[in-house]
N, C-alpha and C positions, 0 to 999 in steps of 0.2 A: 463576576469578572471585574465590575467596577470597584468592588470592595478590595479585591486583590491589587488593583492598580493603585488605590489609595494607600494600601499597606506598603507597596514598593516605593511610592513617592515619599512616604514618611521615613522609610529606611534610607532613602537617598539624602534627605535632610540630616538624618542622624549620622550618616557616614561621612559628612563633610569633615574637613580638617578641624579638630577641636581647638578652641582658643587656648585651653590650658597646655595643650601640646606645643602650640606656637610660642607661648610664654616660656616654656621650658627650653625650647631651642634658642630663643632670643637671649635667655639668661646665659647659656653657655657661649654664644657668639659674643655677647657683651663682655664676658669675662676675658676672652682672648683680645677683644678690642681694647679693654682697659690696660692689659699688659703691653699690647703693641703701642698704644698711645704714650704710655709712660716711658717705654724704651726709646721711642722716636724722639720725644721732647728732650730727654737727657742726652741722647746721642747727638742730635743736631746742635744742641747748645754747647756741650763740652768737647765732643770729638771733632765737630766741624767748625767750632769756634764762631758760631753765629749768635748774635745777641737776641735772646728771646725773653719774654716775661715768664720765666720758669715757674715762679711761685704761683702766679695766677693760673697758668696752664695746668700745673700739677694739682691745684685746688679743684679745677673742673674735672680732672681725671678722678680725683678722690671722691668727689660728690657722685660721680657716675658709679664708682665702686660701691659706695654706701647704698645707692639706689639698687644696685644688683644684689647686694646682701639682703635688702628688704624683700626683693622679689623671691629670693631663695627661701626665706622664712615664710612668706605668704603662700608659696606653692606647697609647702609642707603642712601648713595649718588649714588652708582653705583650698579645696580641690576644684571648685567651679570657677569659671571665668567667662568673660564676654568679649565680643569683637571690639566693643568700645574700649575695653581695657588694653587690648593688643594695640589698638590705634594710639592710645595715650602713651604707651611704652615706646612706640616708634617715634612719636613726637618728642619725647624726652631725649632719645638718642640723637635726633636731628638737631635739637636745641643745643645739646652739649657739643656736637660737632660744629655748629655755628659759632659757639663761644670760642672754641679752639682755633677755628679759622680766622675769626675776628682778631685774635691776639697774634696771629702769625701770617699776615700778608693777605688775608681775604681771598679774592678770586685769583690772585697770583700764586697762591699755595697749590702745589701739584696735587694735594689730597682733596681738593674741592669736589672732585667727581665722586667722592664717597657718598654724596647725596643720593646717588643712584641705587645704593644698596638698600636703604629702607623702602624706596619706591618699589624695587623688585620684590622684596619680601611682602609688602602690602598687596601687590598685584597677585601673588600666589596664595596668600593665606587669608585675605580679607574679602568681604563683599565689595563690589565695584564702587559703591558710594564711599567707603572708607579708603579704598585704594586711590581714588581720585583726590580725596581730601589730603592724603599724604603727599601726592604728587604736586598739588597746588601749593601746599605749605612749603615744600622744598623749593619751588620756584620763587616764592616770596622771600624765603630766607636767603637764597642765592642773590636775589635782587638787593636785599639789604646790604649784603657784603660788597656789592658794586659801589656803594656810596660810603659806607662806614667800615673802616678796618684799620688796624695798626700795621704799617708797612714793615717788611722784613729787610735785612741787608740785601744788597744787590747780589744776584746769583754768582757764585764763584765757579770758575772753571776747574774741572777735575779730569783725571785720566788724560793728561797731556793736551788739554784743550779740545779733545774730540767730543766730549759730552759735558754739558754744563749741569749745574746742580738741579736746575728746574726740570730738565729732561730726565735726569736720573731719578728724581723724586716721582715724576709722573710714571716712570716704569715700575717703581716699587708700589705705587698706588694701584697700578693696573694689576699687579700680581695679587695684592691683597683683595681687590675687588673680585678677581676671578675665583680666589679661594673661598671667600665668603658666599658669593652667589652660588657657586657650584655645590658647596657643602649643603647649603640650605635647600636649594632646589632639588638636590638629590634625595635629601631626607623627605621632602614633600612628595616627590614622585614615588618613592618607595612606599610611603604611607597610602597614597592614593591608589597605587596598584593593589595593596592589600585590601583596601576598601572596595575596589572594583570586584575583587574576587568574592568578598562577602556579599556584595550586591548580586552578583551572578548566582551565588549559592541561594540567596533569598528568592530570586526569580525561579530557580529550579525547584525549590521547596514549594513555592506557591503553585507552580504548574502541577507538581505531584499531588499537592493537597486538593487541587481542583479535581484531578482524576479520582482521588480517593473519595471525595464527597459524592461524585457521580456514581461511583461503585456502591457507596453506602446507600444512596437513594434506590438504586436498582435492587440491592440486597434486601432492603426493607420491603419493597413490593414483592419480591420473590418469596420472602418469609411468609407473608399472608397467603400467597397462592399455593405454597407447598404443603400447608397444614392439612388440607382436605385430602390430597392424594396419599400422604403418608398414613393418615388415619384409615383410608380405604385399604392400603396395602397391609396394614397391621391386622385389620379384620380378616382379610383373605388368608393371611398366614395362620391366624388362629383357627379358621375353619378347616384349612388343609391339615393342620396338626391334629384336630379332632377326628377328621374323616379318614386319615391315612395313618393311624397309629401303628399299624402293623409294618409299615415301610420304614425300617430303621435308617436307611441311607437318606431317604427324603427328610426324616426328622432332623438329622444332623444338618442338612442343607437349610431347613427352615429355621433352625436355631441360629445359624450364621446370618441368615437374612433378617431375622427378628432383631438380632443384636445391632445390625447396621441401621435398621429403621429406628431403633431406640437412640442410637448415636445422633441420627439426623434430627429427631425430635428434640433431644437435649440441646443440640446446637441452635436450633431455631428458637427454643425457649430462652437460651442465654442471649441470643441476638436481640430478641424483643425486650428483654429486661435491660440490656445495655442501652438500647435506644431510649427507654423510658427513664432510666436513672442517671444517664450521663457517664457513670462509672460502674463497670460490671463487677460487683463484689459479691455476687450471689454465692460464690464458693465459700464465703465466710473467712475464717482464719485458719492457717495451717503453718507448720514449720516448713522451712525451705525444702527439707528432704521429703516431707510428705507431699508438698505441692508439686515438685518435680516428678515424684513417683506417680501421682494421679495423672499428670499430663502424659507420661509414657504409657500408663495403663490404658488411658482413653485412646491414644494413638494406636496401641497394639490391637485394640478391638477393630479399628478401622483398617489396619494392615496386617491381618493374621498371617500372611504369606511371607513376611519379612522377619528374619532373625535379628536380634539386637542384644547388646550388652550395655547395661547402665552401671556406671561406676562413680562413686563419690570419692574424691581424692582427699585423703587425710593429711594434715589436720583440717577438719571441715567445720566452719561455723554454721550454726543451725538456728538462725533467728526466726522469730514468729512474724508472719507476714499476712497481709490481705491476699487471699487467693484470687488475684485479679484475673478475670476470665479472658479479657482481651490478650493478656500475656500468654495465657494457655493456648489460645488459637494461633498466636504468632509463632510459638515454638512448634506447635503441631504442623503448621505450614512448612516450616523448615525440615521437620522430620519427614513429611510427605515428599518434599523435594529430594531428600537424600534417598528415601526408599525408591522413588521413581528412577533415580539415576542408577542405583544398584541393579534394579530389576531390568532396566533397559540394557545393561551390560551383561546380562545373564547371571548376575549374582543375587544374593538374597540377605545381605548383612548390612547393619548399620551400628556403629559404635558411638556411645554417648558418654562423655566424661564431664563431671561437674566439680568445680572448685568454688569455695567461698572463703575469702580472707579479707580482713580489714573492711568489712561491710560491702564488698563487691563480689558479685557472682560472675563466673566465667563458665559457660556451657559450650562444649565443642561437639559437633556432630560430624562424623567421618563416614562418608559413603564409599562404595566400591564401584563407582561409575567410571565413565571415560574421561571425566574432567571437563573443564571449560577453558577456552582460549583466553588470553589476557584481556582482549577487548570485551568479551562477554562478562568477565569478572569485574571489569571497571564499570560497566553499565548496570550490573546486577544490583537491585535494590534502590537504584536512583531513578530509573525510568521503567515504564512497563515494557518488558521484553521477555521473550520466552525462547528456550532452546528445544522445547518439546513440540512435536507436531500437533498434539491435541491440547496443549497448554494455553492458558489465558495470559500468563505473564504477570499476574498481579500478586501472587502469593508472597514473593520476597519483598515487593514494594510495600505491601500492607504490613508485613512483619517488621520491616525496618522502620516504618512510620509509627507503629505501635510501640516498639522499644524506644524510639526517639522521644515519645511523650514522657517517658520516665527517665530520660537522660542516658539511655543505653544505645547500643549500636550493634549492627551485624557486619562481620567482615568475612569475605570468602578468600580462601587461600588454597593453593594446590596441595593435595596430600602426597606423602612420600611415596606411596605405592600406587599412585594413580587415584582418580576420584577428586573430591573436593572436601575441604574442611570448612564447615560453617561455624564461625566463632561468635558467640553471643556474649557481649559484655554488658552488665547491668548493675548500677549502684542501687542498693536496697534501702536507703534512708527513707525515701518517700513511701515505701511499702511496709515499713515496720509497724507493728502494734505491740502492746504489752505482752511479755512472755506468759502472763497468767491466763491470757485468752486462748493459748494453744495447749494442746495435750502432748507434751514430750513423752518419750518412752517407747513402748512397744509399737505404737503407730508409726514411728519414724522408720522402722525396719520393714513395715508392711507395704513395700513398693515393688513387689515382684511382678514386673511387667510381662513376664513370660507365662503367667498363670492363665491368661485368657486364651491361649492357643494350645495346639496339640503338644502335650508334654513329651511325646516320643521324639520330637525334633530337638535339635541342639539349641536349647534356650539357656542362657546364662543368668537371666534375671538380674539381680543386683549384687554387686560386690561392695561392701562397706568398709 
């Protein structure tokens, strides 16, 4: 639990607003500020006929524009940034604002309250130490303007004397401040909301992983304990087969029982191997078609009472893969869920369709059950939850976690004729091996999952 808390704490640090994102936002705000400053200087000087040091003020605006161009190039060449760099950028903006105010009336300029904009940005985007530094620097710069500045002409009355120029400029400044702060804070808030969602997802995944680790510990203990009972059952089956050879009906039942015992033994063997090797590749290499066929064959031995259809959708890529055993168990879990749903609804059929294109496999499993309500579909695979009276609720969670290790996912959707469609999506890049390691050809077609059950029943096997 302590380790998981440390992981979440690190994620919280990682999910803070990144300095390079702040620099990018500041670059766009500065671009609009440069345009607005240039238009304001020219408009006040020429349209309102007020004497201003236009050359010096436009030089300040030009220097800010060149600085912004440098920021644009820097963000394209170097992706990393620091909070110190953001702080320095805000100080550059404050110094240029101070120069413009010094040349145009100092504290009497209605745009003096623009000092609040970098303070607000620093408070939202920077650690408290940098935010306080920006605030203190703004106070010092404002104090400088109280003593040293070039005076402007006396404010002229406009709009028939009802509003003077200073008040009109204050209103314009207020509008600009509202726009800048609202845009920036809105962008910040949207980013923080996305990061909060990521953090909540990380917490949920951590909780799920804790449950999976606990289940894995119990499974390892159960594997050791089940070995002896299975061996005893296998011996008893052998003795009954030898002693009751004349009973054909009993022999058929013993064959089924023996096949189930062998499946359990194989599962325990793979579990122990996976625990020892970290990655269960005991199945060696196989083409995708062979791998899926083996999975369905294994499942059909476990569920001989369920009819199924396995179909590979053409055109079908058939890469050579590691026969990852954990993936096999994940898919078998989903097939068992589908079989349980169909049987519970008085049906006995499951349809399986596989496509593989552009290095991605999509496997859909369609059952004939009663379906799930939207709330159950939303929770399925994310938390331990079961809709079956005798279910443990861990199969789908384990399958989803296993597929997630390889970049895949499981999605549940309602089927058109009732039931549920379990859609497995899996990228195959991490599982690929050289084609020379796999035997393509006749083995690709040897995936008749119906061969292990009574051929008199309606089994469709494989359609290629």
